[in-house]
N, CA, C and O atoms as CSV, one atom per row, in Angstrom:
chain,resi,resn,atom,element,x,y,z
A,1,MET,N,N,85.168,90.526,82.507
A,1,MET,CA,C,85.907,91.647,81.628
A,1,MET,C,C,85.534,92.911,81.900
A,1,MET,O,O,84.357,93.146,82.174
A,2,THR,N,N,86.377,93.795,81.869
A,2,THR,CA,C,85.932,95.270,81.860
A,2,THR,C,C,86.582,96.424,80.937
A,2,THR,O,O,87.727,96.313,80.499
A,3,HIS,N,N,85.755,97.545,80.676
A,3,HIS,CA,C,86.598,98.214,80.246
A,3,HIS,C,C,87.809,98.950,80.405
A,3,HIS,O,O,88.042,98.960,81.613
A,4,ILE,N,N,88.691,99.568,79.789
A,4,ILE,CA,C,90.364,100.060,80.680
A,4,ILE,C,C,89.753,101.375,80.100
A,4,ILE,O,O,88.944,101.394,79.172
A,5,ILE,N,N,90.186,102.365,80.691
A,5,ILE,CA,C,90.552,103.916,80.765
A,5,ILE,C,C,92.076,104.024,80.600
A,5,ILE,O,O,92.765,103.791,81.592
A,6,THR,N,N,92.660,104.352,79.454
A,6,THR,CA,C,93.931,104.048,79.079
A,6,THR,C,C,94.757,105.596,79.556
A,6,THR,O,O,94.370,106.422,80.382
A,7,SER,N,N,95.933,105.612,78.757
A,7,SER,CA,C,96.780,107.201,79.542
A,7,SER,C,C,96.550,107.833,78.589
A,7,SER,O,O,97.532,108.516,78.298
A,8,LEU,N,N,95.398,108.021,77.654
A,8,LEU,CA,C,95.093,109.128,76.616
A,8,LEU,C,C,94.188,109.938,77.483
A,8,LEU,O,O,94.081,111.140,77.244
A,9,CYS,N,N,93.563,109.424,78.413
A,9,CYS,CA,C,92.596,109.900,79.721
A,9,CYS,C,C,93.353,111.328,80.011
A,9,CYS,O,O,94.452,111.321,80.566
A,10,LEU,N,N,92.604,112.776,79.540
A,10,LEU,CA,C,92.729,113.728,80.072
A,10,LEU,C,C,91.855,114.383,80.997
A,10,LEU,O,O,91.837,115.610,81.089
A,11,ARG,N,N,90.874,113.368,81.929
A,11,ARG,CA,C,90.387,113.248,82.572
A,11,ARG,C,C,89.153,114.553,82.185
A,11,ARG,O,O,89.257,115.724,82.548
A,12,ASP,N,N,88.212,114.073,81.511
A,12,ASP,CA,C,87.225,114.716,80.934
A,12,ASP,C,C,86.202,114.422,82.065
A,12,ASP,O,O,85.778,115.476,82.538
A,13,SER,N,N,85.847,113.674,82.456
A,13,SER,CA,C,84.715,113.161,83.554
A,13,SER,C,C,83.348,112.762,82.757
A,13,SER,O,O,82.519,112.074,83.352
A,14,GLY,N,N,83.143,113.115,81.637
A,14,GLY,CA,C,82.268,112.655,80.718
A,14,GLY,C,C,81.791,110.990,81.098
A,14,GLY,O,O,80.672,110.696,81.518
A,15,CYS,N,N,82.574,110.300,80.920
A,15,CYS,CA,C,82.363,109.169,80.992
A,15,CYS,C,C,81.688,108.350,82.704
A,15,CYS,O,O,81.240,107.217,82.879
A,16,VAL,N,N,81.887,109.542,83.747
A,16,VAL,CA,C,81.736,109.470,85.133
A,16,VAL,C,C,80.206,109.425,84.911
A,16,VAL,O,O,79.603,108.497,85.449
A,17,ASP,N,N,79.500,110.340,84.164
A,17,ASP,CA,C,78.428,110.938,84.606
A,17,ASP,C,C,77.276,109.723,83.212
A,17,ASP,O,O,76.047,109.786,83.199
A,18,VAL,N,N,77.706,109.227,82.702
A,18,VAL,CA,C,76.968,108.112,81.882
A,18,VAL,C,C,76.932,106.797,82.626
A,18,VAL,O,O,75.937,106.074,82.670
A,19,CYS,N,N,77.857,106.592,83.090
A,19,CYS,CA,C,77.998,104.986,83.645
A,19,CYS,C,C,77.019,104.410,84.471
A,19,CYS,O,O,77.123,104.564,85.688
A,20,PRO,N,N,76.041,103.741,83.976
A,20,PRO,CA,C,74.906,103.318,85.113
A,20,PRO,C,C,74.891,102.876,86.233
A,20,PRO,O,O,73.953,102.895,87.031
A,21,VAL,N,N,76.307,102.297,86.410
A,21,VAL,CA,C,76.835,101.246,87.912
A,21,VAL,C,C,77.624,102.267,88.701
A,21,VAL,O,O,77.787,101.985,89.888
A,22,GLU,N,N,78.150,103.415,88.257
A,22,GLU,CA,C,78.913,104.343,88.903
A,22,GLU,C,C,80.277,103.829,89.139
A,22,GLU,O,O,80.808,104.125,90.209
A,23,CYS,N,N,81.019,102.983,88.152
A,23,CYS,CA,C,82.043,102.435,88.346
A,23,CYS,C,C,83.353,103.060,87.849
A,23,CYS,O,O,84.382,102.385,87.837
A,24,ILE,N,N,83.335,104.300,87.448
A,24,ILE,CA,C,84.368,105.104,87.108
A,24,ILE,C,C,84.799,106.030,88.091
A,24,ILE,O,O,83.809,106.584,88.569
A,25,VAL,N,N,86.012,106.492,88.670
A,25,VAL,CA,C,86.320,107.465,89.503
A,25,VAL,C,C,87.653,107.580,88.987
A,25,VAL,O,O,88.268,106.693,88.394
A,26,PRO,N,N,88.206,109.170,89.354
A,26,PRO,CA,C,89.418,109.705,89.194
A,26,PRO,C,C,89.835,109.304,89.997
A,26,PRO,O,O,89.371,109.019,91.101
A,27,GLY,N,N,91.318,109.162,89.345
A,27,GLY,CA,C,92.487,108.722,90.010
A,27,GLY,C,C,92.988,109.626,91.519
A,27,GLY,O,O,93.452,110.722,91.207
A,28,THR,N,N,92.982,109.423,92.766
A,28,THR,CA,C,93.764,110.065,93.342
A,28,THR,C,C,95.086,109.710,94.031
A,28,THR,O,O,95.339,108.599,93.565
A,29,PRO,N,N,96.060,110.030,94.872
A,29,PRO,CA,C,96.177,111.782,94.272
A,29,PRO,C,C,96.544,111.676,92.740
A,29,PRO,O,O,97.209,110.818,92.161
A,30,GLN,N,N,96.064,112.534,92.372
A,30,GLN,CA,C,96.264,112.617,90.650
A,30,GLN,C,C,98.099,112.689,89.895
A,30,GLN,O,O,98.509,112.796,88.739
A,31,ASP,N,N,98.560,112.607,90.794
A,31,ASP,CA,C,100.066,113.094,90.419
A,31,ASP,C,C,100.820,111.784,90.378
A,31,ASP,O,O,101.891,111.567,89.812
A,32,LYS,N,N,99.846,110.700,91.286
A,32,LYS,CA,C,100.429,109.402,91.195
A,32,LYS,C,C,99.113,108.611,89.994
A,32,LYS,O,O,99.512,107.776,89.183
A,33,ASN,N,N,98.252,108.835,90.018
A,33,ASN,CA,C,96.919,108.251,89.008
A,33,ASN,C,C,95.921,109.288,88.431
A,33,ASN,O,O,94.849,109.779,88.784
A,34,PRO,N,N,96.874,109.404,87.249
A,34,PRO,CA,C,96.443,110.825,86.412
A,34,PRO,C,C,95.423,110.532,85.350
A,34,PRO,O,O,95.074,111.180,84.363
A,35,TRP,N,N,95.119,109.598,85.738
A,35,TRP,CA,C,93.433,109.181,84.832
A,35,TRP,C,C,92.338,109.171,85.430
A,35,TRP,O,O,92.290,109.320,86.651
A,36,PHE,N,N,91.197,108.984,84.641
A,36,PHE,CA,C,90.312,108.184,85.032
A,36,PHE,C,C,90.318,106.512,85.581
A,36,PHE,O,O,90.948,105.893,84.723
A,37,TYR,N,N,89.941,105.723,86.483
A,37,TYR,CA,C,89.905,104.267,86.519
A,37,TYR,C,C,88.252,103.777,86.660
A,37,TYR,O,O,87.375,104.406,87.251
A,38,ILE,N,N,88.075,102.258,85.826
A,38,ILE,CA,C,87.340,101.616,85.754
A,38,ILE,C,C,87.189,100.543,86.877
A,38,ILE,O,O,88.018,99.651,86.701
A,39,ASP,N,N,86.049,100.240,88.468
A,39,ASP,CA,C,86.438,99.411,89.059
A,39,ASP,C,C,86.248,98.020,88.460
A,39,ASP,O,O,85.040,97.865,88.637
A,40,PRO,N,N,86.622,97.074,87.950
A,40,PRO,CA,C,86.489,95.794,87.333
A,40,PRO,C,C,85.346,95.025,87.742
A,40,PRO,O,O,84.578,94.438,86.978
A,41,ASP,N,N,85.262,95.078,89.378
A,41,ASP,CA,C,84.655,94.355,89.974
A,41,ASP,C,C,83.031,94.903,90.098
A,41,ASP,O,O,82.134,94.295,90.681
A,42,THR,N,N,82.910,96.134,89.433
A,42,THR,CA,C,81.847,96.790,89.414
A,42,THR,C,C,81.556,96.953,87.782
A,42,THR,O,O,80.392,96.677,87.490
A,43,CYS,N,N,82.163,97.241,86.978
A,43,CYS,CA,C,81.610,97.443,85.418
A,43,CYS,C,C,80.893,96.191,85.010
A,43,CYS,O,O,81.143,95.062,85.432
A,44,ILE,N,N,79.917,96.542,84.088
A,44,ILE,CA,C,79.176,95.635,83.506
A,44,ILE,C,C,79.157,95.644,81.907
A,44,ILE,O,O,78.174,95.463,81.188
A,45,ASP,N,N,80.748,95.949,81.443
A,45,ASP,CA,C,80.885,96.237,80.092
A,45,ASP,C,C,79.928,96.408,79.252
A,45,ASP,O,O,79.735,95.706,78.260
A,46,CYS,N,N,79.320,97.284,79.575
A,46,CYS,CA,C,77.863,97.877,78.847
A,46,CYS,C,C,78.625,98.893,77.579
A,46,CYS,O,O,78.084,98.796,76.477
A,47,GLY,N,N,80.008,99.984,77.691
A,47,GLY,CA,C,79.926,100.652,77.167
A,47,GLY,C,C,79.758,101.495,76.978
A,47,GLY,O,O,80.612,101.820,76.154
A,48,ALA,N,N,78.888,102.617,77.254
A,48,ALA,CA,C,78.147,103.799,77.603
A,48,ALA,C,C,79.146,104.689,77.691
A,48,ALA,O,O,79.099,105.696,76.985
A,49,CYS,N,N,80.411,104.433,78.728
A,49,CYS,CA,C,81.487,105.643,78.598
A,49,CYS,C,C,82.416,105.529,77.298
A,49,CYS,O,O,83.252,106.432,77.315
A,50,VAL,N,N,82.517,104.772,76.277
A,50,VAL,CA,C,83.678,104.526,75.213
A,50,VAL,C,C,82.738,106.002,74.208
A,50,VAL,O,O,83.331,107.069,74.364
A,51,PRO,N,N,81.636,106.097,73.421
A,51,PRO,CA,C,81.270,107.119,72.872
A,51,PRO,C,C,81.412,108.977,73.805
A,51,PRO,O,O,81.209,109.985,73.129
A,52,GLU,N,N,81.770,109.090,75.335
A,52,GLU,CA,C,81.523,109.631,75.481
A,52,GLU,C,C,82.859,110.934,75.942
A,52,GLU,O,O,82.874,112.121,76.265
A,53,CYS,N,N,84.229,109.405,75.639
A,53,CYS,CA,C,85.378,110.234,75.657
A,53,CYS,C,C,85.679,111.386,74.586
A,53,CYS,O,O,85.410,111.389,73.385
A,54,PRO,N,N,86.016,111.905,74.998
A,54,PRO,CA,C,86.627,113.208,73.728
A,54,PRO,C,C,88.022,112.567,73.297
A,54,PRO,O,O,88.328,112.754,72.120
A,55,TYR,N,N,88.918,111.830,74.091
A,55,TYR,CA,C,89.877,111.577,73.873
A,55,TYR,C,C,90.288,110.073,73.409
A,55,TYR,O,O,91.416,109.580,73.436
A,56,ALA,N,N,88.914,109.398,72.920
A,56,ALA,CA,C,89.154,107.839,72.433
A,56,ALA,C,C,89.929,107.367,73.867
A,56,ALA,O,O,90.862,106.752,73.351
A,57,ALA,N,N,90.067,107.297,74.739
A,57,ALA,CA,C,90.994,106.768,76.165
A,57,ALA,C,C,89.935,105.332,76.626
A,57,ALA,O,O,89.932,104.912,77.783
A,58,ILE,N,N,89.443,104.971,75.988
A,58,ILE,CA,C,88.597,103.913,77.024
A,58,ILE,C,C,88.770,102.696,75.864
A,58,ILE,O,O,88.849,103.184,74.737
A,59,PHE,N,N,88.808,101.955,75.876
A,59,PHE,CA,C,88.808,100.424,75.405
A,59,PHE,C,C,88.257,99.289,75.962
A,59,PHE,O,O,88.227,99.304,77.193
A,60,PRO,N,N,87.766,98.207,75.362
A,60,PRO,CA,C,87.497,96.893,76.076
A,60,PRO,C,C,88.329,96.492,76.201
A,60,PRO,O,O,89.225,96.681,75.379
A,61,GLU,N,N,88.543,95.561,77.506
A,61,GLU,CA,C,89.916,95.377,77.849
A,61,GLU,C,C,90.688,94.177,76.487
A,61,GLU,O,O,91.914,94.152,76.373
A,62,ASP,N,N,90.212,93.702,76.003
A,62,ASP,CA,C,90.975,92.354,75.128
A,62,ASP,C,C,91.027,93.350,73.444
A,62,ASP,O,O,91.193,92.779,72.366
A,63,GLU,N,N,90.833,94.987,73.597
A,63,GLU,CA,C,90.587,95.516,72.492
A,63,GLU,C,C,92.080,96.693,72.821
A,63,GLU,O,O,92.616,97.230,71.852
A,64,VAL,N,N,92.582,96.954,74.216
A,64,VAL,CA,C,93.572,97.883,74.306
A,64,VAL,C,C,94.811,97.652,73.737
A,64,VAL,O,O,95.425,96.689,74.196
A,65,PRO,N,N,95.607,98.622,72.393
A,65,PRO,CA,C,96.087,98.270,71.805
A,65,PRO,C,C,97.451,98.225,72.375
A,65,PRO,O,O,97.702,98.960,73.331
A,66,HIS,N,N,98.289,97.503,71.930
A,66,HIS,CA,C,99.614,97.612,72.151
A,66,HIS,C,C,100.675,98.234,71.511
A,66,HIS,O,O,101.769,98.417,72.045
A,67,ALA,N,N,100.230,98.740,69.781
A,67,ALA,CA,C,100.494,99.241,69.458
A,67,ALA,C,C,99.928,100.322,68.796
A,67,ALA,O,O,99.946,100.432,67.570
A,68,TYR,N,N,99.317,101.300,69.719
A,68,TYR,CA,C,98.860,102.561,69.165
A,68,TYR,C,C,99.538,103.609,68.568
A,68,TYR,O,O,100.621,104.031,68.973
A,69,THR,N,N,98.881,104.073,67.542
A,69,THR,CA,C,99.305,104.476,66.376
A,69,THR,C,C,98.708,105.629,66.552
A,69,THR,O,O,97.492,105.676,66.368
A,70,ALA,N,N,99.707,107.271,67.100
A,70,ALA,CA,C,99.008,108.031,67.475
A,70,ALA,C,C,98.453,109.148,65.994
A,70,ALA,O,O,99.115,109.154,64.955
A,71,ARG,N,N,97.610,109.721,66.105
A,71,ARG,CA,C,97.096,110.960,64.503
A,71,ARG,C,C,98.085,112.093,64.792
A,71,ARG,O,O,98.422,112.707,63.780
A,72,GLY,N,N,98.545,112.448,65.769
A,72,GLY,CA,C,99.446,113.557,65.924
A,72,GLY,C,C,98.380,114.878,66.859
A,72,GLY,O,O,97.363,115.365,66.365
A,73,GLY,N,N,98.807,115.165,67.948
A,73,GLY,CA,C,97.921,116.351,68.968
A,73,GLY,C,C,97.767,115.062,70.086
A,73,GLY,O,O,98.504,115.275,71.049
A,74,GLU,N,N,97.161,114.046,70.185
A,74,GLU,CA,C,96.850,113.908,71.452
A,74,GLU,C,C,97.729,113.687,72.450
A,74,GLU,O,O,98.924,113.942,72.304
A,75,PHE,N,N,97.176,113.139,73.685
A,75,PHE,CA,C,98.621,113.305,74.855
A,75,PHE,C,C,97.929,112.269,75.313
A,75,PHE,O,O,96.762,111.875,75.323
A,76,ILE,N,N,99.625,111.734,75.922
A,76,ILE,CA,C,99.220,110.584,77.469
A,76,ILE,C,C,99.738,111.337,78.072
A,76,ILE,O,O,100.503,112.289,77.919
A,77,SER,N,N,98.978,110.544,79.225
A,77,SER,CA,C,99.402,110.905,80.897
A,77,SER,C,C,99.815,109.699,81.700
A,77,SER,O,O,99.002,108.828,82.010
A,78,ARG,N,N,101.286,109.654,82.086
A,78,ARG,CA,C,101.853,108.875,82.994
A,78,ARG,C,C,102.386,109.213,83.916
A,78,ARG,O,O,102.515,110.437,83.922
A,79,VAL,N,N,102.966,108.525,85.119
A,79,VAL,CA,C,103.890,109.158,85.860
A,79,VAL,C,C,105.239,108.883,85.491
A,79,VAL,O,O,105.648,107.788,85.107
A,80,GLY,N,N,105.969,110.007,85.635
A,80,GLY,CA,C,107.101,110.360,85.098
A,80,GLY,C,C,107.340,111.132,83.986
A,80,GLY,O,O,108.515,111.313,83.668
A,81,LEU,N,N,106.465,111.620,83.334
A,81,LEU,CA,C,106.226,112.353,81.925
A,81,LEU,C,C,106.845,113.640,82.568
A,81,LEU,O,O,107.166,113.657,83.756
A,82,THR,N,N,107.033,114.958,81.551
A,82,THR,CA,C,107.699,116.288,82.376
A,82,THR,C,C,106.404,117.273,81.753
A,82,THR,O,O,106.248,118.476,81.963
A,83,GLY,N,N,105.652,116.483,81.033
A,83,GLY,CA,C,105.186,117.881,79.991
A,83,GLY,C,C,104.155,118.602,80.474
A,83,GLY,O,O,103.730,117.970,81.442
A,84,HIS,N,N,103.501,119.619,80.316
A,84,HIS,CA,C,102.000,120.136,80.808
A,84,HIS,C,C,101.039,120.362,80.065
A,84,HIS,O,O,101.186,120.861,78.949
A,85,TYR,N,N,99.862,120.022,80.577
A,85,TYR,CA,C,98.416,120.261,80.040
A,85,TYR,C,C,97.711,121.095,80.611
A,85,TYR,O,O,97.519,121.086,81.826
A,86,GLU,N,N,97.209,121.963,79.782
A,86,GLU,CA,C,96.370,122.343,80.462
A,86,GLU,C,C,94.792,122.489,79.886
A,86,GLU,O,O,94.958,122.594,78.671
A,87,GLY,N,N,93.703,122.532,80.085
A,87,GLY,CA,C,92.713,122.511,79.160
A,87,GLY,C,C,90.675,122.321,80.251
A,87,GLY,O,O,90.477,122.431,81.461
A,88,GLU,N,N,89.873,122.094,79.374
A,88,GLU,CA,C,88.780,121.789,80.395
A,88,GLU,C,C,87.981,120.531,79.949
A,88,GLU,O,O,87.932,119.919,78.881
A,89,ASN,N,N,87.466,120.392,80.968
A,89,ASN,CA,C,86.420,118.833,80.619
A,89,ASN,C,C,85.204,119.538,80.404
A,89,ASN,O,O,85.009,120.751,80.474
A,90,HIS,N,N,84.279,118.467,80.089
A,90,HIS,CA,C,83.317,118.547,79.675
A,90,HIS,C,C,81.774,119.706,80.103
A,90,HIS,O,O,80.802,120.078,79.446
A,91,ALA,N,N,82.354,120.007,81.840
A,91,ALA,CA,C,81.771,120.852,82.132
A,91,ALA,C,C,82.333,121.954,82.324
A,91,ALA,O,O,81.932,122.712,83.207
A,92,GLY,N,N,83.531,122.296,81.410
A,92,GLY,CA,C,83.760,123.843,81.742
A,92,GLY,C,C,85.102,124.052,82.574
A,92,GLY,O,O,85.923,124.969,82.549
A,93,GLU,N,N,85.038,122.908,83.299
A,93,GLU,CA,C,86.190,122.937,84.480
A,93,GLU,C,C,87.665,123.303,84.192
A,93,GLU,O,O,87.770,123.924,83.135
A,94,PRO,N,N,88.534,123.145,84.674
A,94,PRO,CA,C,89.754,123.254,84.160
A,94,PRO,C,C,90.418,122.028,84.978
A,94,PRO,O,O,90.116,121.638,86.106
A,95,VAL,N,N,91.465,121.498,84.049
A,95,VAL,CA,C,91.913,120.397,84.090
A,95,VAL,C,C,93.896,120.588,83.887
A,95,VAL,O,O,94.357,120.784,82.762
A,96,VAL,N,N,94.573,120.514,84.795
A,96,VAL,CA,C,95.689,120.805,84.571
A,96,VAL,C,C,96.345,119.176,85.068
A,96,VAL,O,O,95.723,118.528,85.909
A,97,LEU,N,N,97.358,118.748,84.585
A,97,LEU,CA,C,98.339,117.374,84.066
A,97,LEU,C,C,99.597,118.190,83.961
A,97,LEU,O,O,99.938,119.022,83.120
A,98,ASP,N,N,100.355,117.610,85.321
A,98,ASP,CA,C,102.191,117.607,84.532
A,98,ASP,C,C,103.016,116.827,84.643
A,98,ASP,O,O,104.192,116.957,84.980
A,99,ALA,N,N,102.206,115.608,84.250
A,99,ALA,CA,C,103.164,114.294,83.849
A,99,ALA,C,C,102.274,113.620,82.701
A,99,ALA,O,O,101.630,112.579,82.836
A,100,VAL,N,N,102.383,114.643,81.198
A,100,VAL,CA,C,101.817,114.355,79.974
A,100,VAL,C,C,102.959,113.998,78.986
A,100,VAL,O,O,104.016,113.750,79.566
A,101,LYS,N,N,102.999,113.915,77.668
A,101,LYS,CA,C,103.583,114.033,76.584
A,101,LYS,C,C,102.812,114.272,75.631
A,101,LYS,O,O,101.925,113.424,75.726
A,102,GLN,N,N,102.540,115.142,74.461
A,102,GLN,CA,C,101.836,115.649,73.611
A,102,GLN,C,C,102.534,114.347,72.190
A,102,GLN,O,O,103.730,114.279,71.910
A,103,LEU,N,N,101.814,113.777,71.748
A,103,LEU,CA,C,102.422,112.497,70.568
A,103,LEU,C,C,102.395,113.627,69.418
A,103,LEU,O,O,101.866,114.733,69.307
A,104,ASN,N,N,103.205,112.831,68.633
A,104,ASN,CA,C,102.994,113.160,67.336
A,104,ASN,C,C,102.579,112.106,66.329
A,104,ASN,O,O,102.537,110.881,66.445
A,105,ALA,N,N,102.200,113.128,65.016
A,105,ALA,CA,C,101.958,111.806,64.170
A,105,ALA,C,C,102.280,110.398,63.750
A,105,ALA,O,O,103.059,110.433,62.798
A,106,GLY,N,N,101.968,109.167,64.111
A,106,GLY,CA,C,103.053,108.227,63.545
A,106,GLY,C,C,103.651,107.909,64.662
A,106,GLY,O,O,104.373,106.923,64.515
A,107,ASP,N,N,103.642,108.460,66.010
A,107,ASP,CA,C,104.051,107.666,67.213
A,107,ASP,C,C,103.783,106.549,67.702
A,107,ASP,O,O,102.553,106.598,67.692
A,108,VAL,N,N,104.106,105.363,68.214
A,108,VAL,CA,C,103.697,104.179,68.822
A,108,VAL,C,C,103.951,103.888,69.796
A,108,VAL,O,O,105.110,103.830,70.206
A,109,VAL,N,N,102.547,103.512,70.714
A,109,VAL,CA,C,102.894,103.560,71.901
A,109,VAL,C,C,101.892,102.183,72.233
A,109,VAL,O,O,101.017,101.582,71.609
A,110,ASP,N,N,102.456,102.066,73.400
A,110,ASP,CA,C,102.016,100.027,74.050
A,110,ASP,C,C,101.098,100.851,75.352
A,110,ASP,O,O,101.576,101.533,76.257
A,111,LEU,N,N,99.344,100.464,75.043
A,111,LEU,CA,C,98.529,101.038,76.073
A,111,LEU,C,C,98.090,99.840,77.003
A,111,LEU,O,O,97.253,99.846,77.905
A,112,THR,N,N,98.874,98.827,76.544
A,112,THR,CA,C,98.509,97.753,77.465
A,112,THR,C,C,99.148,97.822,78.657
A,112,THR,O,O,98.666,97.198,79.602
A,113,GLU,N,N,100.107,98.437,78.796
A,113,GLU,CA,C,100.614,98.526,80.486
A,113,GLU,C,C,99.562,99.654,81.272
A,113,GLU,O,O,99.869,99.979,82.419
A,114,ASP,N,N,98.589,100.120,80.782
A,114,ASP,CA,C,97.608,100.643,81.374
A,114,ASP,C,C,96.228,99.908,81.820
A,114,ASP,O,O,95.202,100.348,82.340
A,115,ILE,N,N,96.628,98.592,81.400
A,115,ILE,CA,C,95.469,97.501,82.349
A,115,ILE,C,C,96.146,97.107,83.775
A,115,ILE,O,O,95.490,97.029,84.814
A,116,GLN,N,N,97.221,96.924,83.706
A,116,GLN,CA,C,97.938,96.410,85.132
A,116,GLN,C,C,97.525,98.095,85.931
A,116,GLN,O,O,97.237,97.798,87.090
A,117,ALA,N,N,97.412,99.415,85.793
A,117,ALA,CA,C,97.300,100.233,86.505
A,117,ALA,C,C,96.157,100.291,86.914
A,117,ALA,O,O,95.953,100.518,88.106
A,118,ASN,N,N,95.048,100.088,85.959
A,118,ASN,CA,C,93.867,100.343,86.243
A,118,ASN,C,C,93.534,99.184,87.776
A,118,ASN,O,O,93.194,99.461,88.926
A,119,TYR,N,N,93.875,97.647,86.985
A,119,TYR,CA,C,93.556,96.795,88.388
A,119,TYR,C,C,94.329,97.340,89.350
A,119,TYR,O,O,93.749,97.805,90.330
A,120,GLY,N,N,95.592,97.393,89.291
A,120,GLY,CA,C,96.126,98.247,90.391
A,120,GLY,C,C,96.012,98.901,91.537
A,120,GLY,O,O,96.316,98.687,92.711
A,121,TYR,N,N,95.302,100.083,90.691
A,121,TYR,CA,C,94.545,100.807,91.127
A,121,TYR,C,C,93.675,100.811,92.397
A,121,TYR,O,O,93.733,101.454,93.445
A,122,PHE,N,N,92.641,99.622,91.807
A,122,PHE,CA,C,91.658,98.983,93.101
A,122,PHE,C,C,92.057,97.741,93.765
A,122,PHE,O,O,91.368,97.290,94.680
A,123,LYS,N,N,93.150,97.146,93.355
A,123,LYS,CA,C,93.778,95.938,94.570
A,123,LYS,C,C,94.414,97.038,95.657
A,123,LYS,O,O,94.094,97.197,96.835
A,124,ASP,N,N,95.337,97.684,94.933
A,124,ASP,CA,C,96.313,98.537,96.279
A,124,ASP,C,C,95.615,100.002,96.648
A,124,ASP,O,O,96.067,100.589,97.631
A,125,GLY,N,N,94.624,100.560,95.960
A,125,GLY,CA,C,93.928,101.337,96.647
A,125,GLY,C,C,94.679,102.550,95.984
A,125,GLY,O,O,95.570,102.441,95.142
A,126,PRO,N,N,94.171,103.745,96.506
A,126,PRO,CA,C,94.253,105.052,95.671
A,126,PRO,C,C,96.036,105.290,96.311
A,126,PRO,O,O,96.534,104.844,97.345
A,127,GLY,N,N,96.681,106.190,95.189
A,127,GLY,CA,C,98.242,106.481,95.905
A,127,GLY,C,C,98.882,105.007,95.018
A,127,GLY,O,O,100.106,105.095,94.919
A,128,TYR,N,N,98.423,103.957,94.498
A,128,TYR,CA,C,99.078,103.256,93.685
A,128,TYR,C,C,99.914,103.880,92.437
A,128,TYR,O,O,99.235,104.801,91.982
A,129,SER,N,N,101.006,103.749,91.780
A,129,SER,CA,C,101.418,103.790,90.737
A,129,SER,C,C,101.909,102.525,90.095
A,129,SER,O,O,102.345,101.700,90.898
A,130,SER,N,N,101.932,102.228,88.983
A,130,SER,CA,C,102.765,100.815,88.446
A,130,SER,C,C,104.238,101.419,88.331
A,130,SER,O,O,105.238,100.716,88.484
A,131,LYS,N,N,104.283,102.746,88.056
A,131,LYS,CA,C,105.770,103.326,88.253
A,131,LYS,C,C,106.633,103.285,89.272
A,131,LYS,O,O,106.427,102.870,90.413
A,132,PRO,N,N,107.562,103.712,88.833
A,132,PRO,CA,C,108.446,103.658,90.850
A,132,PRO,C,C,108.434,105.041,90.730
A,132,PRO,O,O,108.857,105.744,91.649
């Protein structure tokens, strides 16, 4: 089992810095793979990445919510969405995403579809997208 970075990820990169086995990579190309991904063959399931994520986007695979209820204000980032996000990562570097949606309080999102996107990224290589 591995940890999964879900579409709540806004590419902060703090998770990369704390991973002891360097199994977290930014998706490339970013327009098809908008968040970070955890290599399931390398992940040791230590959980060091979880508290580093300011967006609470990382879950043990068996705990990825199928009905995530938004607090309001958070974003999801998925291919096909048309919203725009600009921010900074933990190092103060700019982050710009053009496939996002800002969630309202009470919105419910199935994050389990992000599990396949994570596995597919490493199975099929960069450029993989679970969406047409």
